[in-house]
C-alpha positions as a Markdown table, in Angstrom:
| # | Residue | x | y | z |
|---|---|---|---|---|
| 1 | Met | 0.0 | 0.1 | -0.2 |
| 2 | Arg | 2.6 | 2.5 | 0.7 |
| 3 | Lys | 4.8 | 1.7 | -2.4 |
| 4 | Leu | 1.4 | 2.1 | -4.3 |
| 5 | Ile | 0.9 | 5.8 | -2.5 |
| 6 | Phe | 4.2 | 6.5 | -3.1 |
| 7 | Leu | 3.8 | 5.6 | -7.3 |
| 8 | Phe | 1.2 | 7.7 | -7.1 |
| 9 | Val | 2.7 | 10.9 | -5.7 |
| 10 | Phe | 5.8 | 10.5 | -7.9 |
| 11 | Leu | 3.5 | 10.6 | -11.3 |
| 12 | Phe | 1.5 | 13.0 | -9.7 |
| 13 | Ser | 4.7 | 15.3 | -9.2 |
| 14 | Val | 6.3 | 14.4 | -12.6 |
| 15 | Ser | 3.0 | 15.6 | -14.2 |
| 16 | Ile | 3.1 | 18.7 | -12.7 |
| 17 | Val | 6.8 | 19.7 | -13.5 |
| 18 | Ser | 6.2 | 18.2 | -16.7 |
| 19 | Ser | 3.4 | 19.9 | -17.9 |
| 20 | Gln | 3.6 | 21.9 | -21.4 |
| 21 | Glu | 3.7 | 25.4 | -21.7 |
| 22 | Leu | 0.0 | 26.8 | -22.7 |
| 23 | Asn | -3.5 | 26.1 | -21.9 |
| 24 | Cys | -5.0 | 27.1 | -25.0 |
| 25 | Leu | -8.8 | 27.5 | -25.8 |
| 26 | Val | -9.4 | 26.8 | -29.2 |
| 27 | Thr | -13.0 | 27.9 | -30.7 |
| 28 | Val | -14.1 | 27.3 | -34.5 |
| 29 | Asn | -16.9 | 29.6 | -35.4 |
| 30 | Tyr | -19.0 | 28.2 | -38.5 |
| 31 | Asn | -22.1 | 30.1 | -37.7 |
| 32 | Gln | -21.7 | 31.5 | -41.4 |
| 33 | Ile | -21.0 | 28.3 | -42.9 |
| 34 | Ser | -24.6 | 27.4 | -44.1 |
| 35 | Gly | -25.6 | 23.7 | -44.0 |
| 36 | Ser | -26.1 | 20.9 | -41.9 |
| 37 | Asn | -22.5 | 18.6 | -41.6 |
| 38 | Thr | -20.3 | 20.4 | -38.9 |
| 39 | Gln | -18.5 | 17.6 | -37.9 |
| 40 | Val | -15.4 | 18.4 | -39.9 |
| 41 | Phe | -15.1 | 22.2 | -37.9 |
| 42 | Lys | -15.7 | 20.1 | -34.3 |
| 43 | Thr | -13.0 | 17.8 | -35.3 |
| 44 | Leu | -10.8 | 20.8 | -36.1 |
| 45 | Glu | -11.4 | 22.6 | -33.2 |
| 46 | Lys | -10.4 | 19.3 | -31.4 |
| 47 | Ser | -7.8 | 18.1 | -33.1 |
| 48 | Leu | -6.0 | 21.9 | -32.9 |
| 49 | Thr | -7.1 | 21.9 | -29.2 |
| 50 | Glu | -4.9 | 19.1 | -28.4 |
| 51 | Tyr | -2.1 | 19.9 | -30.7 |
| 52 | Ile | -1.3 | 22.9 | -28.9 |
| 53 | Asn | -2.0 | 21.9 | -25.6 |
| 54 | Gln | -0.4 | 18.7 | -25.6 |
| 55 | Thr | 3.0 | 19.3 | -27.6 |
| 56 | Lys | 6.1 | 20.5 | -25.8 |
| 57 | Trp | 7.1 | 23.8 | -27.1 |
| 58 | Thr | 10.3 | 24.2 | -25.3 |
| 59 | Asn | 13.1 | 22.8 | -23.0 |
| 60 | Arg | 11.8 | 24.4 | -20.0 |
| 61 | Thr | 10.2 | 22.8 | -16.7 |
| 62 | Val | 7.0 | 24.3 | -16.7 |
| 63 | Lys | 4.4 | 23.9 | -13.8 |
| 64 | Thr | 0.6 | 23.4 | -14.0 |
| 65 | Glu | 0.1 | 26.9 | -13.0 |
| 66 | Glu | 2.9 | 28.2 | -14.7 |
| 67 | Arg | 1.2 | 27.5 | -18.1 |
| 68 | Ile | 0.6 | 30.4 | -20.3 |
| 69 | Asn | -3.4 | 30.9 | -20.7 |
| 70 | Cys | -4.4 | 32.2 | -24.2 |
| 71 | Ala | -6.9 | 31.8 | -26.8 |
| 72 | Met | -6.9 | 31.6 | -30.1 |
| 73 | Thr | -10.4 | 31.9 | -31.9 |
| 74 | Ile | -11.1 | 30.9 | -35.6 |
| 75 | Ile | -14.2 | 32.4 | -37.4 |
| 76 | Val | -14.7 | 30.6 | -40.8 |
| 77 | Ser | -16.3 | 33.0 | -43.6 |
| 78 | Ala | -16.0 | 30.3 | -46.6 |
| 79 | Lys | -15.4 | 26.8 | -46.8 |
| 80 | Glu | -15.2 | 25.0 | -50.5 |
| 81 | Asp | -14.6 | 21.6 | -50.0 |
| 82 | Asn | -11.5 | 21.2 | -48.2 |
| 83 | Thr | -10.1 | 25.1 | -48.4 |
| 84 | Phe | -11.8 | 27.1 | -45.3 |
| 85 | Thr | -11.5 | 31.0 | -45.6 |
| 86 | Ala | -11.2 | 32.3 | -42.0 |
| 87 | Ser | -9.7 | 35.0 | -39.7 |
| 88 | Leu | -7.7 | 34.1 | -36.4 |
| 89 | Gln | -8.3 | 36.1 | -33.1 |
| 90 | Val | -5.0 | 35.5 | -30.9 |
| 91 | Gln | -5.0 | 36.4 | -27.1 |
| 92 | Ser | -3.3 | 35.8 | -24.2 |
| 93 | Thr | -2.8 | 36.6 | -20.6 |
| 94 | Arg | -0.5 | 36.5 | -18.0 |
| 95 | Pro | -0.8 | 36.6 | -14.2 |
| 96 | Val | 0.1 | 40.0 | -11.6 |
| 97 | Phe | 2.3 | 39.0 | -8.6 |
| 98 | Gly | 0.1 | 38.7 | -5.7 |
| 99 | Ser | -3.0 | 39.2 | -7.4 |
| 100 | Ser | -5.8 | 36.9 | -8.6 |
| 101 | Tyr | -6.0 | 39.7 | -11.8 |
| 102 | Ala | -4.5 | 38.2 | -15.3 |
| 103 | Ser | -3.0 | 40.9 | -17.6 |
| 104 | Pro | -3.9 | 41.0 | -21.3 |
| 105 | Val | -0.4 | 40.5 | -23.1 |
| 106 | Leu | -1.6 | 39.7 | -26.8 |
| 107 | Asn | -5.2 | 40.4 | -28.5 |
| 108 | Ile | -4.3 | 39.9 | -31.9 |
| 109 | Lys | -6.9 | 39.6 | -35.0 |
| 110 | Asp | -5.7 | 38.2 | -38.1 |
| 111 | Asn | -7.5 | 38.3 | -41.1 |
| 112 | Glu | -6.2 | 36.5 | -43.8 |
| 113 | Phe | -5.9 | 32.8 | -42.4 |
| 114 | Ser | -7.2 | 30.8 | -45.7 |
| 115 | Phe | -5.9 | 26.8 | -45.4 |
| 116 | Lys | -6.6 | 23.6 | -46.4 |
| 117 | Tyr | -7.9 | 21.1 | -44.0 |
| 118 | Asn | -9.4 | 17.0 | -44.6 |
| 119 | Glu | -11.4 | 15.9 | -41.4 |
| 120 | Phe | -8.6 | 13.9 | -39.3 |
| 121 | Asp | -5.5 | 15.0 | -41.2 |
| 122 | Pro | -2.7 | 14.9 | -38.8 |
| 123 | Leu | -1.1 | 18.1 | -37.8 |
| 124 | Ile | 2.6 | 17.8 | -38.2 |
| 125 | Tyr | 5.5 | 20.6 | -37.8 |
| 126 | Asn | 8.1 | 20.6 | -40.0 |
| 127 | Lys | 10.6 | 23.0 | -39.0 |
| 128 | Asn | 13.2 | 23.3 | -42.1 |
| 129 | Ser | 9.7 | 23.3 | -45.3 |
| 130 | Phe | 6.5 | 24.7 | -45.1 |
| 131 | Asp | 3.7 | 22.0 | -45.5 |
| 132 | Ser | 0.6 | 23.8 | -44.3 |
| 133 | Asn | -0.5 | 26.9 | -43.9 |
| 134 | Leu | -3.1 | 25.7 | -41.1 |
| 135 | Ile | -0.1 | 24.6 | -39.3 |
| 136 | Ser | 2.7 | 27.0 | -40.0 |
| 137 | Thr | 0.1 | 29.8 | -38.7 |
| 138 | Ile | -0.7 | 28.5 | -35.8 |
| 139 | Val | 3.1 | 27.4 | -35.0 |
| 140 | Phe | 3.7 | 30.8 | -35.9 |
| 141 | Tyr | 1.4 | 32.4 | -32.8 |
| 142 | Val | 2.3 | 29.8 | -30.3 |
| 143 | Asn | 6.1 | 31.1 | -30.3 |
| 144 | Val | 5.0 | 34.6 | -30.6 |
| 145 | Ile | 2.2 | 33.9 | -27.2 |
| 146 | Leu | 5.7 | 32.1 | -25.6 |
| 147 | Gly | 7.9 | 35.3 | -26.3 |
| 148 | Val | 5.8 | 37.9 | -25.4 |
| 149 | Asp | 5.1 | 36.3 | -22.6 |
| 150 | Ala | 8.8 | 35.7 | -21.9 |
| 151 | Asp | 9.4 | 39.1 | -22.1 |
| 152 | Thr | 7.2 | 40.4 | -19.6 |
| 153 | Phe | 9.0 | 38.5 | -17.0 |
| 154 | Lys | 12.6 | 39.0 | -17.9 |
| 155 | Lys | 14.4 | 41.7 | -20.5 |
| 156 | Tyr | 14.5 | 40.3 | -23.7 |
| 157 | Gly | 13.9 | 36.8 | -22.6 |
| 158 | Gly | 11.4 | 35.7 | -25.2 |
| 159 | Glu | 14.2 | 35.7 | -27.8 |
| 160 | Pro | 14.5 | 32.3 | -28.5 |
| 161 | Tyr | 10.4 | 31.8 | -29.2 |
| 162 | Leu | 10.6 | 35.2 | -31.2 |
| 163 | Lys | 13.3 | 33.5 | -33.3 |
| 164 | Glu | 11.6 | 30.3 | -33.8 |
| 165 | Ala | 8.6 | 32.6 | -34.7 |
| 166 | Gln | 11.0 | 34.2 | -37.4 |
| 167 | Asn | 11.9 | 30.7 | -38.9 |
| 168 | Val | 8.3 | 30.0 | -39.1 |
| 169 | Met | 8.0 | 33.2 | -41.4 |
| 170 | Leu | 10.6 | 32.5 | -43.4 |
| 171 | Gln | 9.4 | 28.8 | -44.2 |
| 172 | Ala | 6.0 | 30.0 | -44.8 |
| 173 | Gln | 7.0 | 32.4 | -47.6 |
| 174 | Gln | 7.9 | 29.9 | -50.3 |
| 175 | Ser | 3.9 | 29.5 | -50.3 |
| 176 | Gly | 3.9 | 32.7 | -51.8 |
| 177 | Leu | 0.9 | 33.8 | -49.4 |
| 178 | Ser | 0.8 | 37.9 | -48.9 |
| 179 | Ser | 0.6 | 37.3 | -45.0 |
| 180 | Trp | 4.0 | 36.5 | -44.8 |
| 181 | Gln | 5.3 | 38.3 | -47.5 |
| 182 | Asn | 7.3 | 42.0 | -46.8 |
| 183 | Val | 4.7 | 44.0 | -48.3 |
| 184 | Val | 4.9 | 47.7 | -47.8 |
| 185 | Gly | 2.1 | 49.4 | -45.2 |
| 186 | Lys | 0.4 | 45.7 | -44.6 |
| 187 | Gln | 0.0 | 45.0 | -40.9 |
| 188 | Asn | 0.6 | 40.4 | -41.3 |
| 189 | Arg | 2.7 | 37.9 | -40.0 |
| 190 | Tyr | 5.8 | 39.2 | -41.8 |
| 191 | Leu | 5.7 | 42.6 | -40.3 |
| 192 | Leu | 4.5 | 41.4 | -36.7 |
| 193 | Ile | 8.2 | 39.2 | -36.1 |
| 194 | Asp | 9.9 | 41.8 | -38.2 |
| 195 | Asn | 9.0 | 44.7 | -35.6 |
| 196 | Leu | 9.3 | 42.7 | -32.6 |
| 197 | Leu | 12.9 | 41.4 | -33.5 |
| 198 | Ser | 14.2 | 44.8 | -34.8 |
| 199 | Pro | 16.9 | 46.5 | -33.1 |
| 200 | Lys | 15.3 | 50.0 | -34.0 |
| 201 | Leu | 11.8 | 48.6 | -32.0 |
| 202 | Lys | 13.4 | 47.3 | -29.3 |
| 203 | Asn | 12.2 | 49.7 | -26.7 |
| 204 | Tyr | 8.9 | 47.9 | -27.1 |
| 205 | Arg | 10.1 | 44.9 | -25.8 |
| 206 | Asn | 11.6 | 47.1 | -23.0 |
| 207 | Val | 8.2 | 48.7 | -22.3 |
| 208 | Met | 6.7 | 45.4 | -22.2 |
| 209 | Tyr | 9.2 | 44.0 | -19.4 |
| 210 | Asn | 8.8 | 47.5 | -17.3 |
| 211 | Tyr | 5.3 | 47.3 | -17.7 |
| 212 | His | 4.5 | 44.4 | -16.2 |
| 213 | Arg | 7.6 | 43.5 | -13.7 |
| 214 | Lys | 8.2 | 46.9 | -12.5 |
| 215 | Gly | 4.6 | 48.3 | -13.0 |
| 216 | Leu | 1.7 | 45.4 | -12.7 |
| 217 | Asp | 3.8 | 42.9 | -10.4 |
| 218 | Thr | 4.6 | 46.0 | -8.0 |
| 219 | Phe | 0.9 | 47.1 | -7.3 |
| 220 | Val | 0.6 | 44.9 | -4.3 |
| 221 | Ser | 3.8 | 46.5 | -2.2 |
| 222 | Asn | 4.0 | 49.7 | -3.5 |
| 223 | Lys | 0.5 | 51.2 | -5.3 |
| 224 | Asn | 2.2 | 54.3 | -6.3 |
| 225 | Ala | 5.7 | 53.4 | -7.6 |
| 226 | Ala | 3.6 | 50.8 | -9.3 |
| 227 | Lys | 1.5 | 53.3 | -11.1 |
| 228 | Gln | 4.8 | 55.6 | -11.8 |
| 229 | Ser | 6.4 | 52.7 | -13.6 |
| 230 | Ile | 3.5 | 51.9 | -15.5 |
| 231 | Glu | 3.6 | 55.6 | -16.8 |
| 232 | Asp | 6.8 | 56.5 | -17.8 |
| 233 | Ser | 6.9 | 52.6 | -19.8 |
| 234 | Val | 3.7 | 53.8 | -21.6 |
| 235 | Ile | 5.4 | 57.6 | -22.3 |
| 236 | Ser | 8.5 | 55.9 | -23.8 |
| 237 | Leu | 6.6 | 53.9 | -26.6 |
| 238 | Glu | 6.6 | 57.5 | -28.3 |
| 239 | Asn | 10.5 | 56.5 | -29.0 |
| 240 | Ile | 9.4 | 54.1 | -31.6 |
| 241 | Tyr | 6.5 | 55.8 | -33.0 |
| 242 | Asn | 6.6 | 56.6 | -36.7 |
| 243 | Lys | 9.8 | 54.3 | -37.0 |
| 244 | Thr | 7.6 | 52.2 | -39.0 |
| 245 | Ile | 4.9 | 52.2 | -41.3 |
| 246 | Gly | 1.7 | 52.0 | -39.7 |
| 247 | Asn | 3.0 | 51.8 | -35.8 |
| 248 | Tyr | 1.6 | 48.0 | -35.6 |
| 249 | Leu | 3.7 | 47.7 | -32.5 |
| 250 | Ile | 1.5 | 50.7 | -30.8 |
| 251 | Arg | -1.6 | 49.2 | -32.1 |
| 252 | Thr | -0.6 | 45.5 | -31.1 |
| 253 | Phe | 0.3 | 47.0 | -27.6 |
| 254 | Phe | -3.2 | 49.4 | -27.1 |
| 255 | Asp | -5.3 | 46.4 | -28.8 |
| 256 | Ala | -4.5 | 44.5 | -25.6 |
| 257 | Lys | -3.5 | 47.1 | -23.2 |
| 258 | Ala | -5.6 | 50.0 | -23.5 |
| 259 | Asp | -8.5 | 49.3 | -21.1 |
| 260 | Glu | -6.1 | 48.1 | -18.5 |
| 261 | Ile | -4.5 | 51.8 | -18.7 |
| 262 | Val | -7.7 | 53.2 | -18.4 |
| 263 | Asn | -8.8 | 51.1 | -15.5 |
| 264 | Val | -5.3 | 51.9 | -13.6 |
| 265 | Tyr | -5.6 | 55.3 | -13.8 |
| 266 | Ser | -9.6 | 56.2 | -13.7 |
| 267 | Glu | -9.6 | 56.2 | -9.7 |
| 268 | Gly | -7.5 | 59.5 | -10.0 |
| 269 | Gly | -4.4 | 60.3 | -8.0 |
| 270 | Lys | -1.3 | 62.6 | -8.7 |
| 271 | Thr | 1.7 | 60.7 | -10.5 |
| 272 | Arg | 4.8 | 62.7 | -11.8 |
| 273 | Asn | 4.0 | 63.0 | -15.2 |
| 274 | Lys | 0.0 | 62.1 | -15.4 |
| 275 | Asn | -0.4 | 64.9 | -17.9 |
| 276 | Lys | 2.0 | 63.9 | -20.0 |
| 277 | Leu | 0.5 | 60.0 | -20.6 |
| 278 | Val | -2.9 | 61.5 | -21.8 |
| 279 | Gln | -1.3 | 63.4 | -23.6 |
| 280 | Thr | 0.9 | 60.3 | -25.1 |
| 281 | Leu | -2.0 | 58.7 | -25.5 |
| 282 | Arg | -4.2 | 60.7 | -27.4 |
| 283 | Lys | -1.4 | 61.1 | -29.9 |
| 284 | Ile | -0.2 | 58.1 | -30.3 |
| 285 | Ser | -3.3 | 56.0 | -30.1 |
| 286 | Pro | -5.8 | 58.3 | -31.3 |
| 287 | Asn | -8.5 | 55.5 | -32.2 |
| 288 | Asn | -8.9 | 54.7 | -28.4 |
| 289 | Asn | -9.0 | 58.8 | -27.7 |
| 290 | Ser | -12.7 | 57.8 | -26.3 |
| 291 | Lys | -11.4 | 55.6 | -23.7 |
| 292 | Trp | -8.8 | 58.1 | -23.0 |
| 293 | Arg | -11.3 | 60.7 | -21.6 |
| 294 | Asn | -12.1 | 58.2 | -18.6 |
| 295 | Ile | -8.7 | 58.7 | -17.1 |
| 296 | Lys | -8.6 | 61.3 | -14.7 |
| 297 | Glu | -6.2 | 63.6 | -14.7 |
C-alpha cells in the first residue's frame, strides 16, 4: 500500500513539473457556414486543442500553474471542399504577482487565414519546410505567445521563441501567401515578427518588461510606484512612434492594454507625469481617444 501511495505521488509530481507550456482555448466558429455537416469544424477544433496543449514547445520545465492562458478563435467565413477562408483572433494573458488578476498581453486579429484541411488530417510541423498554412500559422502564433509572455518576466527573455516564430515565417514565405510576405504598409505576420525582432524597435520589448515586472507586479507592495512605472513605460512608447509604417507594435500594445490602462488611472491619484501620459496616449493611439477621456487627470 505504501508503495502504491509513493507511486501515485511520484507520477503526480512528474505530471506537474513536465506540463506543456500552454493552456489554450481553441474555438472554431462556423456560424457563417450554411449546411448541416458541422463535424469537420468540431474535429478541427478538437485536434487543434490537443495539438497546442499537448505539444512540448520548449525545453523549459513548467509547472501546471505556470502554463500560459491563451485563446485562439478561428472564424470561418467560407468553405469550399477542403479550403477554408477564415480569420484568427489570438489572445493571451499573464498573472500579476500577488493578485488574482490576469493581465492581457496579446490581442491580435489576423484577417488572412486561409488554409486547407481534411477531417482527421494529422497536424505535423516540420521546421525546415512549409507544408500547411494551417499548421504554420498556429505554430507561428504559439511562438509569438511564448516570446511576448517571456519578455514580460525577463528583459528579452522571449528571444528564442520569437526567433522560432521568425523561422516559421521564413519557411512559410515559399508559399507565396501575402500574409507571410514583406508588403509595404501591410500589417501581417511578416511585419509582426520583423518588428518584434527589429533593433530600432527594441524599446517595445523594454516597455513590455518594465510595464509588467516593475509596474503591475509591484502593485501589491507599492501602488504609487507601480503606477509611476506603468506611466513611464507607456510614455516611452513615443520613442518608436513613426519609426515603422502603420505603427503595428503601437497598435498591438493598445489592442491588449487600452482598457487596462484606463482602469489603472480611472480612479485618479497624482503621478509625476500624468498630463504627459494622457497627451502621449492621445498622440500615439488616437483610435482610443474615447477611452482616454476616462482617465482622471
